PyMOL CGO cylinders between C-alpha atoms (Angstrom):
from pymol import cmd
from pymol.cgo import CYLINDER

trace = [
    CYLINDER, 44.39, -7.85, -43.86, 42.47, -10.83, -42.41, 0.3, 1, 1, 1, 1, 1, 1,
    CYLINDER, 42.47, -10.83, -42.41, 43.48, -10.13, -39.16, 0.3, 1, 1, 1, 1, 1, 1,
    CYLINDER, 43.48, -10.13, -39.16, 42.05, -6.84, -39.42, 0.3, 1, 1, 1, 1, 1, 1,
    CYLINDER, 42.05, -6.84, -39.42, 38.43, -8.05, -40.57, 0.3, 1, 1, 1, 1, 1, 1,
    CYLINDER, 38.43, -8.05, -40.57, 38.67, -10.53, -37.67, 0.3, 1, 1, 1, 1, 1, 1,
    CYLINDER, 38.67, -10.53, -37.67, 39.54, -7.43, -35.10, 0.3, 1, 1, 1, 1, 1, 1,
    CYLINDER, 39.54, -7.43, -35.10, 36.63, -5.47, -36.65, 0.3, 1, 1, 1, 1, 1, 1,
    CYLINDER, 36.63, -5.47, -36.65, 34.06, -8.43, -36.12, 0.3, 1, 1, 1, 1, 1, 1,
    CYLINDER, 34.06, -8.43, -36.12, 35.21, -8.98, -32.30, 0.3, 1, 1, 1, 1, 1, 1,
    CYLINDER, 35.21, -8.98, -32.30, 34.58, -5.15, -31.95, 0.3, 1, 1, 1, 1, 1, 1,
    CYLINDER, 34.58, -5.15, -31.95, 31.14, -5.13, -33.58, 0.3, 1, 1, 1, 1, 1, 1,
    CYLINDER, 31.14, -5.13, -33.58, 30.19, -8.27, -31.80, 0.3, 1, 1, 1, 1, 1, 1,
    CYLINDER, 30.19, -8.27, -31.80, 31.47, -6.87, -28.48, 0.3, 1, 1, 1, 1, 1, 1,
    CYLINDER, 31.47, -6.87, -28.48, 29.58, -3.77, -28.78, 0.3, 1, 1, 1, 1, 1, 1,
    CYLINDER, 29.58, -3.77, -28.78, 26.35, -5.57, -29.67, 0.3, 1, 1, 1, 1, 1, 1,
    CYLINDER, 26.35, -5.57, -29.67, 26.59, -7.52, -26.22, 0.3, 1, 1, 1, 1, 1, 1,
    CYLINDER, 26.59, -7.52, -26.22, 27.54, -4.31, -24.45, 0.3, 1, 1, 1, 1, 1, 1,
    CYLINDER, 27.54, -4.31, -24.45, 24.45, -2.57, -25.62, 0.3, 1, 1, 1, 1, 1, 1,
    CYLINDER, 24.45, -2.57, -25.62, 22.29, -5.67, -24.63, 0.3, 1, 1, 1, 1, 1, 1,
    CYLINDER, 22.29, -5.67, -24.63, 23.69, -5.53, -21.40, 0.3, 1, 1, 1, 1, 1, 1,
    CYLINDER, 23.69, -5.53, -21.40, 23.23, -1.80, -21.26, 0.3, 1, 1, 1, 1, 1, 1,
    CYLINDER, 23.23, -1.80, -21.26, 19.56, -2.18, -22.10, 0.3, 1, 1, 1, 1, 1, 1,
    CYLINDER, 19.56, -2.18, -22.10, 19.00, -4.91, -19.49, 0.3, 1, 1, 1, 1, 1, 1,
    CYLINDER, 19.00, -4.91, -19.49, 20.62, -2.42, -16.80, 0.3, 1, 1, 1, 1, 1, 1,
    CYLINDER, 20.62, -2.42, -16.80, 18.46, 0.37, -17.93, 0.3, 1, 1, 1, 1, 1, 1,
    CYLINDER, 18.46, 0.37, -17.93, 15.44, -1.91, -17.86, 0.3, 1, 1, 1, 1, 1, 1,
    CYLINDER, 15.44, -1.91, -17.86, 16.51, -2.91, -14.37, 0.3, 1, 1, 1, 1, 1, 1,
    CYLINDER, 16.51, -2.91, -14.37, 16.97, 0.56, -13.05, 0.3, 1, 1, 1, 1, 1, 1,
    CYLINDER, 16.97, 0.56, -13.05, 13.23, 1.49, -14.49, 0.3, 1, 1, 1, 1, 1, 1,
    CYLINDER, 13.23, 1.49, -14.49, 11.87, -1.49, -12.73, 0.3, 1, 1, 1, 1, 1, 1,
    CYLINDER, 11.87, -1.49, -12.73, 13.37, -1.12, -9.21, 0.3, 1, 1, 1, 1, 1, 1,
    CYLINDER, 13.37, -1.12, -9.21, 12.15, 2.69, -9.33, 0.3, 1, 1, 1, 1, 1, 1,
    CYLINDER, 12.15, 2.69, -9.33, 8.61, 1.69, -10.01, 0.3, 1, 1, 1, 1, 1, 1,
    CYLINDER, 8.61, 1.69, -10.01, 5.92, 2.01, -7.56, 0.3, 1, 1, 1, 1, 1, 1,
    CYLINDER, 5.92, 2.01, -7.56, 5.02, -1.88, -7.88, 0.3, 1, 1, 1, 1, 1, 1,
    CYLINDER, 5.02, -1.88, -7.88, 8.70, -3.20, -7.21, 0.3, 1, 1, 1, 1, 1, 1,
    CYLINDER, 8.70, -3.20, -7.21, 9.12, -0.65, -4.27, 0.3, 1, 1, 1, 1, 1, 1,
    CYLINDER, 9.12, -0.65, -4.27, 6.05, -1.65, -2.66, 0.3, 1, 1, 1, 1, 1, 1,
    CYLINDER, 6.05, -1.65, -2.66, 6.75, -5.29, -3.00, 0.3, 1, 1, 1, 1, 1, 1,
    CYLINDER, 6.75, -5.29, -3.00, 10.21, -5.09, -1.54, 0.3, 1, 1, 1, 1, 1, 1,
    CYLINDER, 10.21, -5.09, -1.54, 9.08, -2.48, 1.14, 0.3, 1, 1, 1, 1, 1, 1,
    CYLINDER, 9.08, -2.48, 1.14, 6.11, -5.09, 2.24, 0.3, 1, 1, 1, 1, 1, 1,
    CYLINDER, 6.11, -5.09, 2.24, 8.65, -7.81, 2.64, 0.3, 1, 1, 1, 1, 1, 1,
    CYLINDER, 8.65, -7.81, 2.64, 11.15, -5.81, 4.33, 0.3, 1, 1, 1, 1, 1, 1,
    CYLINDER, 11.15, -5.81, 4.33, 8.60, -4.77, 6.64, 0.3, 1, 1, 1, 1, 1, 1,
    CYLINDER, 8.60, -4.77, 6.64, 7.27, -8.25, 7.26, 0.3, 1, 1, 1, 1, 1, 1,
    CYLINDER, 7.27, -8.25, 7.26, 10.80, -9.67, 8.17, 0.3, 1, 1, 1, 1, 1, 1,
    CYLINDER, 10.80, -9.67, 8.17, 13.03, -6.92, 9.29, 0.3, 1, 1, 1, 1, 1, 1,
    CYLINDER, 13.03, -6.92, 9.29, 12.68, -7.42, 13.29, 0.3, 1, 1, 1, 1, 1, 1,
    CYLINDER, 12.68, -7.42, 13.29, 13.95, -11.03, 12.78, 0.3, 1, 1, 1, 1, 1, 1,
    CYLINDER, 13.95, -11.03, 12.78, 17.50, -9.51, 11.88, 0.3, 1, 1, 1, 1, 1, 1,
    CYLINDER, 17.50, -9.51, 11.88, 20.09, -8.49, 14.44, 0.3, 1, 1, 1, 1, 1, 1,
    CYLINDER, 20.09, -8.49, 14.44, 23.43, -7.14, 13.72, 0.3, 1, 1, 1, 1, 1, 1,
    CYLINDER, 23.43, -7.14, 13.72, 25.41, -10.04, 15.35, 0.3, 1, 1, 1, 1, 1, 1,
    CYLINDER, 25.41, -10.04, 15.35, 27.94, -12.78, 13.89, 0.3, 1, 1, 1, 1, 1, 1,
    CYLINDER, 27.94, -12.78, 13.89, 25.62, -15.58, 14.28, 0.3, 1, 1, 1, 1, 1, 1,
    CYLINDER, 25.62, -15.58, 14.28, 23.24, -16.16, 11.55, 0.3, 1, 1, 1, 1, 1, 1,
    CYLINDER, 23.24, -16.16, 11.55, 19.88, -17.60, 12.89, 0.3, 1, 1, 1, 1, 1, 1,
    CYLINDER, 19.88, -17.60, 12.89, 17.99, -20.56, 11.24, 0.3, 1, 1, 1, 1, 1, 1,
    CYLINDER, 17.99, -20.56, 11.24, 15.21, -18.53, 10.47, 0.3, 1, 1, 1, 1, 1, 1,
    CYLINDER, 15.21, -18.53, 10.47, 17.09, -16.47, 7.82, 0.3, 1, 1, 1, 1, 1, 1,
    CYLINDER, 17.09, -16.47, 7.82, 17.26, -19.22, 5.27, 0.3, 1, 1, 1, 1, 1, 1,
    CYLINDER, 17.26, -19.22, 5.27, 13.74, -19.62, 4.57, 0.3, 1, 1, 1, 1, 1, 1,
    CYLINDER, 13.74, -19.62, 4.57, 13.29, -15.51, 4.42, 0.3, 1, 1, 1, 1, 1, 1,
    CYLINDER, 13.29, -15.51, 4.42, 16.35, -15.44, 2.03, 0.3, 1, 1, 1, 1, 1, 1,
    CYLINDER, 16.35, -15.44, 2.03, 14.87, -17.95, -0.07, 0.3, 1, 1, 1, 1, 1, 1,
    CYLINDER, 14.87, -17.95, -0.07, 11.46, -16.43, 0.09, 0.3, 1, 1, 1, 1, 1, 1,
    CYLINDER, 11.46, -16.43, 0.09, 12.85, -12.72, -1.02, 0.3, 1, 1, 1, 1, 1, 1,
    CYLINDER, 12.85, -12.72, -1.02, 15.10, -14.50, -4.01, 0.3, 1, 1, 1, 1, 1, 1,
    CYLINDER, 15.10, -14.50, -4.01, 11.73, -16.25, -5.21, 0.3, 1, 1, 1, 1, 1, 1,
    CYLINDER, 11.73, -16.25, -5.21, 9.58, -13.23, -4.83, 0.3, 1, 1, 1, 1, 1, 1,
    CYLINDER, 9.58, -13.23, -4.83, 11.77, -10.62, -6.08, 0.3, 1, 1, 1, 1, 1, 1,
    CYLINDER, 11.77, -10.62, -6.08, 14.01, -11.97, -8.40, 0.3, 1, 1, 1, 1, 1, 1,
    CYLINDER, 14.01, -11.97, -8.40, 11.29, -13.81, -10.05, 0.3, 1, 1, 1, 1, 1, 1,
    CYLINDER, 11.29, -13.81, -10.05, 9.27, -10.40, -10.32, 0.3, 1, 1, 1, 1, 1, 1,
    CYLINDER, 9.27, -10.40, -10.32, 12.10, -8.52, -12.02, 0.3, 1, 1, 1, 1, 1, 1,
    CYLINDER, 12.10, -8.52, -12.02, 13.02, -11.42, -14.26, 0.3, 1, 1, 1, 1, 1, 1,
    CYLINDER, 13.02, -11.42, -14.26, 9.17, -11.63, -15.36, 0.3, 1, 1, 1, 1, 1, 1,
    CYLINDER, 9.17, -11.63, -15.36, 9.13, -7.96, -16.03, 0.3, 1, 1, 1, 1, 1, 1,
    CYLINDER, 9.13, -7.96, -16.03, 12.54, -8.00, -18.14, 0.3, 1, 1, 1, 1, 1, 1,
    CYLINDER, 12.54, -8.00, -18.14, 10.92, -10.99, -19.96, 0.3, 1, 1, 1, 1, 1, 1,
    CYLINDER, 10.92, -10.99, -19.96, 8.15, -8.80, -21.00, 0.3, 1, 1, 1, 1, 1, 1,
    CYLINDER, 8.15, -8.80, -21.00, 10.38, -5.66, -21.90, 0.3, 1, 1, 1, 1, 1, 1,
    CYLINDER, 10.38, -5.66, -21.90, 12.97, -7.39, -23.71, 0.3, 1, 1, 1, 1, 1, 1,
    CYLINDER, 12.97, -7.39, -23.71, 12.32, -10.11, -26.20, 0.3, 1, 1, 1, 1, 1, 1,
    CYLINDER, 12.32, -10.11, -26.20, 14.29, -13.43, -25.86, 0.3, 1, 1, 1, 1, 1, 1,
    CYLINDER, 14.29, -13.43, -25.86, 15.91, -12.13, -22.28, 0.3, 1, 1, 1, 1, 1, 1,
    CYLINDER, 15.91, -12.13, -22.28, 17.47, -14.99, -20.45, 0.3, 1, 1, 1, 1, 1, 1,
    CYLINDER, 17.47, -14.99, -20.45, 18.23, -14.44, -16.68, 0.3, 1, 1, 1, 1, 1, 1,
    CYLINDER, 18.23, -14.44, -16.68, 21.12, -17.25, -16.75, 0.3, 1, 1, 1, 1, 1, 1,
    CYLINDER, 21.12, -17.25, -16.75, 22.90, -15.25, -19.53, 0.3, 1, 1, 1, 1, 1, 1,
    CYLINDER, 22.90, -15.25, -19.53, 22.21, -11.77, -17.71, 0.3, 1, 1, 1, 1, 1, 1,
    CYLINDER, 22.21, -11.77, -17.71, 23.81, -13.21, -14.85, 0.3, 1, 1, 1, 1, 1, 1,
    CYLINDER, 23.81, -13.21, -14.85, 26.83, -14.45, -16.79, 0.3, 1, 1, 1, 1, 1, 1,
    CYLINDER, 26.83, -14.45, -16.79, 27.13, -11.07, -18.13, 0.3, 1, 1, 1, 1, 1, 1,
    CYLINDER, 27.13, -11.07, -18.13, 26.87, -9.33, -15.07, 0.3, 1, 1, 1, 1, 1, 1,
    CYLINDER, 26.87, -9.33, -15.07, 29.75, -10.89, -13.79, 0.3, 1, 1, 1, 1, 1, 1,
    CYLINDER, 29.75, -10.89, -13.79, 31.95, -9.71, -16.74, 0.3, 1, 1, 1, 1, 1, 1,
    CYLINDER, 31.95, -9.71, -16.74, 30.53, -6.11, -16.22, 0.3, 1, 1, 1, 1, 1, 1,
    CYLINDER, 30.53, -6.11, -16.22, 30.19, -5.70, -12.63, 0.3, 1, 1, 1, 1, 1, 1,
    CYLINDER, 30.19, -5.70, -12.63, 32.57, -3.00, -12.60, 0.3, 1, 1, 1, 1, 1, 1,
    CYLINDER, 32.57, -3.00, -12.60, 30.61, -0.96, -14.84, 0.3, 1, 1, 1, 1, 1, 1,
    CYLINDER, 30.61, -0.96, -14.84, 27.31, -1.32, -13.01, 0.3, 1, 1, 1, 1, 1, 1,
    CYLINDER, 27.31, -1.32, -13.01, 26.25, 1.70, -10.77, 0.3, 1, 1, 1, 1, 1, 1,
    CYLINDER, 26.25, 1.70, -10.77, 26.45, 0.77, -6.96, 0.3, 1, 1, 1, 1, 1, 1,
    CYLINDER, 26.45, 0.77, -6.96, 22.83, 0.68, -5.85, 0.3, 1, 1, 1, 1, 1, 1,
    CYLINDER, 22.83, 0.68, -5.85, 21.82, -1.53, -8.73, 0.3, 1, 1, 1, 1, 1, 1,
    CYLINDER, 21.82, -1.53, -8.73, 24.66, -3.82, -8.34, 0.3, 1, 1, 1, 1, 1, 1,
    CYLINDER, 24.66, -3.82, -8.34, 24.00, -3.99, -4.51, 0.3, 1, 1, 1, 1, 1, 1,
    CYLINDER, 24.00, -3.99, -4.51, 20.23, -4.79, -4.86, 0.3, 1, 1, 1, 1, 1, 1,
    CYLINDER, 20.23, -4.79, -4.86, 21.09, -7.53, -7.46, 0.3, 1, 1, 1, 1, 1, 1,
    CYLINDER, 21.09, -7.53, -7.46, 23.83, -8.81, -4.99, 0.3, 1, 1, 1, 1, 1, 1,
    CYLINDER, 23.83, -8.81, -4.99, 20.94, -9.28, -2.44, 0.3, 1, 1, 1, 1, 1, 1,
    CYLINDER, 20.94, -9.28, -2.44, 19.64, -12.23, -4.56, 0.3, 1, 1, 1, 1, 1, 1,
    CYLINDER, 19.64, -12.23, -4.56, 22.90, -14.25, -4.62, 0.3, 1, 1, 1, 1, 1, 1,
    CYLINDER, 22.90, -14.25, -4.62, 25.00, -13.27, -1.65, 0.3, 1, 1, 1, 1, 1, 1,
    CYLINDER, 25.00, -13.27, -1.65, 23.51, -13.94, 1.61, 0.3, 1, 1, 1, 1, 1, 1,
    CYLINDER, 23.51, -13.94, 1.61, 25.48, -11.35, 3.46, 0.3, 1, 1, 1, 1, 1, 1,
    CYLINDER, 25.48, -11.35, 3.46, 24.69, -8.65, 1.35, 0.3, 1, 1, 1, 1, 1, 1,
    CYLINDER, 24.69, -8.65, 1.35, 21.05, -9.61, 1.90, 0.3, 1, 1, 1, 1, 1, 1,
    CYLINDER, 21.05, -9.61, 1.90, 21.32, -9.75, 5.63, 0.3, 1, 1, 1, 1, 1, 1,
    CYLINDER, 21.32, -9.75, 5.63, 23.22, -6.26, 5.74, 0.3, 1, 1, 1, 1, 1, 1,
    CYLINDER, 23.22, -6.26, 5.74, 20.20, -4.64, 3.70, 0.3, 1, 1, 1, 1, 1, 1,
    CYLINDER, 20.20, -4.64, 3.70, 17.67, -6.15, 6.51, 0.3, 1, 1, 1, 1, 1, 1,
    CYLINDER, 17.67, -6.15, 6.51, 20.00, -4.88, 9.42, 0.3, 1, 1, 1, 1, 1, 1,
    CYLINDER, 20.00, -4.88, 9.42, 20.34, -1.23, 7.73, 0.3, 1, 1, 1, 1, 1, 1,
    CYLINDER, 20.34, -1.23, 7.73, 16.79, -1.16, 7.35, 0.3, 1, 1, 1, 1, 1, 1,
    CYLINDER, 16.79, -1.16, 7.35, 16.24, -1.93, 10.88, 0.3, 1, 1, 1, 1, 1, 1,
    CYLINDER, 16.24, -1.93, 10.88, 18.59, 0.46, 11.75, 0.3, 1, 1, 1, 1, 1, 1,
    CYLINDER, 18.59, 0.46, 11.75, 16.56, 3.22, 10.05, 0.3, 1, 1, 1, 1, 1, 1,
    CYLINDER, 16.56, 3.22, 10.05, 13.49, 2.26, 12.17, 0.3, 1, 1, 1, 1, 1, 1,
    CYLINDER, 13.49, 2.26, 12.17, 15.54, 2.59, 15.53, 0.3, 1, 1, 1, 1, 1, 1,
    CYLINDER, 15.54, 2.59, 15.53, 16.35, 6.06, 14.34, 0.3, 1, 1, 1, 1, 1, 1,
    CYLINDER, 16.35, 6.06, 14.34, 12.77, 6.93, 14.03, 0.3, 1, 1, 1, 1, 1, 1,
    CYLINDER, 12.77, 6.93, 14.03, 11.79, 5.57, 17.59, 0.3, 1, 1, 1, 1, 1, 1,
    CYLINDER, 11.79, 5.57, 17.59, 10.39, 8.18, 19.91, 0.3, 1, 1, 1, 1, 1, 1,
    CYLINDER, 10.39, 8.18, 19.91, 10.58, 7.78, 23.87, 0.3, 1, 1, 1, 1, 1, 1,
    CYLINDER, 10.58, 7.78, 23.87, 7.17, 9.36, 25.12, 0.3, 1, 1, 1, 1, 1, 1,
    CYLINDER, 7.17, 9.36, 25.12, 5.44, 9.18, 28.57, 0.3, 1, 1, 1, 1, 1, 1,
    CYLINDER, 5.44, 9.18, 28.57, 2.11, 8.24, 28.63, 0.3, 1, 1, 1, 1, 1, 1,
    CYLINDER, 2.11, 8.24, 28.63, -0.55, 8.82, 31.73, 0.3, 1, 1, 1, 1, 1, 1,
    CYLINDER, -0.55, 8.82, 31.73, -2.32, 5.62, 32.68, 0.3, 1, 1, 1, 1, 1, 1,
    CYLINDER, -2.32, 5.62, 32.68, -5.91, 5.48, 34.17, 0.3, 1, 1, 1, 1, 1, 1,
    CYLINDER, -5.91, 5.48, 34.17, -4.37, 5.89, 37.70, 0.3, 1, 1, 1, 1, 1, 1,
    CYLINDER, -4.37, 5.89, 37.70, -2.23, 8.81, 36.78, 0.3, 1, 1, 1, 1, 1, 1,
    CYLINDER, -2.23, 8.81, 36.78, 0.63, 6.96, 37.29, 0.3, 1, 1, 1, 1, 1, 1,
    CYLINDER, 0.63, 6.96, 37.29, 3.55, 7.75, 34.77, 0.3, 1, 1, 1, 1, 1, 1,
    CYLINDER, 3.55, 7.75, 34.77, 4.16, 4.91, 32.21, 0.3, 1, 1, 1, 1, 1, 1,
    CYLINDER, 4.16, 4.91, 32.21, 7.15, 5.16, 30.07, 0.3, 1, 1, 1, 1, 1, 1,
    CYLINDER, 7.15, 5.16, 30.07, 6.81, 3.53, 26.58, 0.3, 1, 1, 1, 1, 1, 1,
    CYLINDER, 6.81, 3.53, 26.58, 8.86, 3.51, 23.56, 0.3, 1, 1, 1, 1, 1, 1,
    CYLINDER, 8.86, 3.51, 23.56, 6.85, 3.75, 20.40, 0.3, 1, 1, 1, 1, 1, 1,
    CYLINDER, 6.85, 3.75, 20.40, 8.27, 2.98, 17.00, 0.3, 1, 1, 1, 1, 1, 1,
    CYLINDER, 8.27, 2.98, 17.00, 7.18, 5.34, 14.62, 0.3, 1, 1, 1, 1, 1, 1,
    CYLINDER, 7.18, 5.34, 14.62, 6.68, 4.42, 10.93, 0.3, 1, 1, 1, 1, 1, 1,
    CYLINDER, 6.68, 4.42, 10.93, 9.43, 5.05, 8.49, 0.3, 1, 1, 1, 1, 1, 1,
    CYLINDER, 9.43, 5.05, 8.49, 9.00, 8.07, 5.95, 0.3, 1, 1, 1, 1, 1, 1,
    CYLINDER, 9.00, 8.07, 5.95, 8.28, 10.48, 8.66, 0.3, 1, 1, 1, 1, 1, 1,
    CYLINDER, 8.28, 10.48, 8.66, 4.70, 9.09, 9.25, 0.3, 1, 1, 1, 1, 1, 1,
    CYLINDER, 4.70, 9.09, 9.25, 4.36, 9.09, 13.02, 0.3, 1, 1, 1, 1, 1, 1,
    CYLINDER, 4.36, 9.09, 13.02, 1.76, 7.40, 15.29, 0.3, 1, 1, 1, 1, 1, 1,
    CYLINDER, 1.76, 7.40, 15.29, -0.88, 10.32, 16.40, 0.3, 1, 1, 1, 1, 1, 1,
    CYLINDER, -0.88, 10.32, 16.40, -1.34, 9.53, 20.10, 0.3, 1, 1, 1, 1, 1, 1,
    CYLINDER, -1.34, 9.53, 20.10, -3.14, 12.96, 20.81, 0.3, 1, 1, 1, 1, 1, 1,
    CYLINDER, -3.14, 12.96, 20.81, -6.79, 11.56, 19.95, 0.3, 1, 1, 1, 1, 1, 1,
    CYLINDER, -6.79, 11.56, 19.95, -8.14, 10.93, 23.43, 0.3, 1, 1, 1, 1, 1, 1,
    CYLINDER, -8.14, 10.93, 23.43, -5.05, 11.19, 25.35, 0.3, 1, 1, 1, 1, 1, 1,
    CYLINDER, -5.05, 11.19, 25.35, -5.61, 12.47, 28.73, 0.3, 1, 1, 1, 1, 1, 1,
    CYLINDER, -5.61, 12.47, 28.73, -3.51, 15.00, 30.54, 0.3, 1, 1, 1, 1, 1, 1,
    CYLINDER, -3.51, 15.00, 30.54, -3.30, 15.24, 34.45, 0.3, 1, 1, 1, 1, 1, 1,
    CYLINDER, -3.30, 15.24, 34.45, -0.73, 16.90, 36.85, 0.3, 1, 1, 1, 1, 1, 1,
    CYLINDER, -0.73, 16.90, 36.85, 1.09, 14.80, 38.91, 0.3, 1, 1, 1, 1, 1, 1,
    CYLINDER, 1.09, 14.80, 38.91, 2.25, 17.47, 41.10, 0.3, 1, 1, 1, 1, 1, 1,
    CYLINDER, 2.25, 17.47, 41.10, -1.20, 18.07, 42.67, 0.3, 1, 1, 1, 1, 1, 1,
    CYLINDER, -1.20, 18.07, 42.67, -3.97, 15.55, 43.84, 0.3, 1, 1, 1, 1, 1, 1,
    CYLINDER, -3.97, 15.55, 43.84, -6.71, 18.07, 43.05, 0.3, 1, 1, 1, 1, 1, 1,
    CYLINDER, -6.71, 18.07, 43.05, -5.88, 18.89, 39.50, 0.3, 1, 1, 1, 1, 1, 1,
    CYLINDER, -5.88, 18.89, 39.50, -8.63, 18.06, 36.95, 0.3, 1, 1, 1, 1, 1, 1,
    CYLINDER, -8.63, 18.06, 36.95, -8.23, 15.89, 33.97, 0.3, 1, 1, 1, 1, 1, 1,
    CYLINDER, -8.23, 15.89, 33.97, -8.21, 17.66, 30.70, 0.3, 1, 1, 1, 1, 1, 1,
    CYLINDER, -8.21, 17.66, 30.70, -8.54, 16.18, 27.34, 0.3, 1, 1, 1, 1, 1, 1,
    CYLINDER, -8.54, 16.18, 27.34, -5.79, 16.73, 24.81, 0.3, 1, 1, 1, 1, 1, 1,
    CYLINDER, -5.79, 16.73, 24.81, -8.20, 18.49, 22.52, 0.3, 1, 1, 1, 1, 1, 1,
    CYLINDER, -8.20, 18.49, 22.52, -8.99, 21.06, 25.17, 0.3, 1, 1, 1, 1, 1, 1,
    CYLINDER, -8.99, 21.06, 25.17, -5.50, 21.35, 26.17, 0.3, 1, 1, 1, 1, 1, 1,
    CYLINDER, -5.50, 21.35, 26.17, -4.70, 22.02, 22.30, 0.3, 1, 1, 1, 1, 1, 1,
    CYLINDER, -4.70, 22.02, 22.30, -7.70, 24.61, 22.03, 0.3, 1, 1, 1, 1, 1, 1,
    CYLINDER, -7.70, 24.61, 22.03, -6.15, 26.80, 24.52, 0.3, 1, 1, 1, 1, 1, 1,
    CYLINDER, -6.15, 26.80, 24.52, -2.98, 26.96, 23.15, 0.3, 1, 1, 1, 1, 1, 1,
]
cmd.load_cgo(trace, "trace")
């Protein structure tokens, strides 16, 4: 009979630990979806994403960037968790996370992995940079002398592009007698 009582105790203790773990994961999901965290991570990525390339070799500059990322975002996350969960301890959570890693959703686990796994961190930047390349547009601009000037412009992420129509001058390159027309006049005629 005593074995049965000990087994019940182990189940209730395990359920309590699982409930705490689930509460922490729930709070992490809320924190990383909030604008403050998103803006913090976005501005950090914007600051450094051009440093990263998809090569086997890791540049020396990656290490201080990784350390700054961990210092900034992990500390922010830890501060938010301490404020929301009385008695929260990041070391205890990290230990618990290793035991429950199969139970955590992929997105949450991947984000947490960027704090401890350099290759996951690097991959995050490479993916972010790839999104930026997909948003590139090749445009042709006319210079002051009517010469065609090819220039690739990187557009901002999330569909916000650069507005190049203000003050743009259009001139036909096929006729030397064509008059310059401002883009506003050209768009008015459409």
